[in-house]
C-alpha positions in Angstrom: 6.1 -32.7 -10.2 7.0 -29.4 -12.2 8.2 -26.2 -10.7 8.0 -22.9 -11.4 9.8 -20.2 -9.7 9.0 -16.7 -10.0 10.1 -13.3 -8.6 13.9 -12.7 -9.8 15.4 -9.3 -10.7 17.2 -6.7 -10.0 17.4 -5.1 -6.6 19.7 -2.9 -4.8 21.9 -3.6 -1.8 20.0 -3.5 1.2 17.0 -4.0 -0.6 14.1 -7.1 -0.6 13.0 -9.6 -2.9 10.2 -12.4 -2.5 10.6 -15.1 -4.6 7.9 -17.7 -5.3 7.7 -21.4 -6.5 4.3 -23.3 -7.4 4.6 -26.9 -7.9 2.2 -28.8 -10.4 1.7 -32.2 -11.6 1.4 -34.8 -8.5 0.4 -32.1 -5.9 -2.1 -34.7 -4.0 0.3 -34.7 -0.7 2.6 -31.9 0.7 6.0 -32.4 0.8 9.2 -30.6 1.8 10.6 -27.9 -0.5 14.1 -26.1 -0.5 15.5 -23.0 -2.2 18.8 -23.4 -3.6 21.1 -21.0 -5.7 23.9 -20.8 -8.1 26.4 -17.9 -8.3 28.8 -17.7 -11.4 31.7 -19.8 -11.3 30.3 -21.7 -8.2 28.8 -24.9 -7.4 24.9 -24.8 -6.2 24.5 -24.4 -2.8 21.5 -25.1 -0.3 19.8 -21.9 1.1 16.6 -22.7 2.9 14.4 -25.9 3.6 10.4 -26.1 4.8 8.7 -29.1 5.8 5.7 -30.5 4.5 3.7 -29.0 7.0 5.9 -25.6 7.6 6.4 -26.6 10.8 10.4 -26.8 10.4 12.7 -24.7 8.6 16.4 -24.7 8.4 18.7 -22.1 6.6 21.9 -21.8 5.5 24.5 -19.8 7.7 25.1 -17.1 5.0 21.1 -16.4 4.9 19.9 -16.9 8.4 18.4 -13.7 9.9 17.9 -12.4 6.7 16.0 -14.7 4.7 12.6 -16.5 5.6 11.0 -19.5 3.8 7.3 -19.9 4.2 4.3 -22.4 2.4 1.8 -20.6 0.9 -2.1 -21.4 1.3 -2.3 -23.4 -2.0 -0.5 -26.8 -1.7 2.9 -27.0 -2.3 3.8 -23.5 -2.9 6.6 -21.7 -1.1 8.1 -18.4 -0.8 11.4 -16.8 0.0 11.6 -13.4 1.4 15.1 -12.1 0.7 15.7 -8.8 3.1 18.9 -7.2 3.7 20.3 -8.3 0.6 23.8 -8.3 -0.4 26.0 -8.6 -3.9 27.1 -11.8 -2.9 23.3 -12.8 -2.8 23.4 -12.9 -6.6 22.5 -16.0 -8.0 19.9 -18.0 -10.2 17.8 -19.3 -7.4 16.3 -23.2 -7.7 13.1 -24.5 -6.1 13.6 -27.9 -5.1 10.5 -30.3 -4.2 11.6 -33.7 -2.2 8.7 -35.8 -3.7 7.7 -39.7 -4.0 11.5 -40.6 -3.0 13.0 -38.1 -5.9 14.4 -34.7 -5.6 12.7 -32.1 -8.5 13.8 -29.3 -9.6 12.7 -25.5 -11.3 14.1 -23.9 -14.1 15.0 -21.2 -11.8 14.8 -17.6 -11.4 17.9 -14.6 -11.8 18.1 -12.4 -8.8 21.0 -9.7 -9.0 21.8 -7.5 -6.1 23.9 -4.4 -7.2 25.9 -2.2 -4.8 
C-alpha cells in the first residue's frame, strides 16, 4: 500500500486547510485510515482516525471541534479538514493506513500556520 498526502502549505492563524490522502497498490478492500503529525523537535502524535466504513471517527483532544476527518468517494481516500488553525498546529502531517495486518505511512505534507 502506497500513500500520498496533498494539501499542505502556509496558512494564517484562524484560517483553514484541507489535506488529502490517496492510497494505491492493494486497495481491493477499504481499511481504517488516520492522520498523524510531527512538529519540529517533537514526537509524532495522533490527530484523527476514521473507520473503514467512515462510520466511526476519533480525534486528539487538541484538534477536537476544529478538525474533521472524512472518507472520499474513491476507495481509500481520506481528507482532513482543518479549521481555526493555530500556530501550534504547525507540523508535517502524515497519512496512515491500517491494512493487511500492517501500518503504512505516506511521506507527509508540511502545514505551517503563521501568527
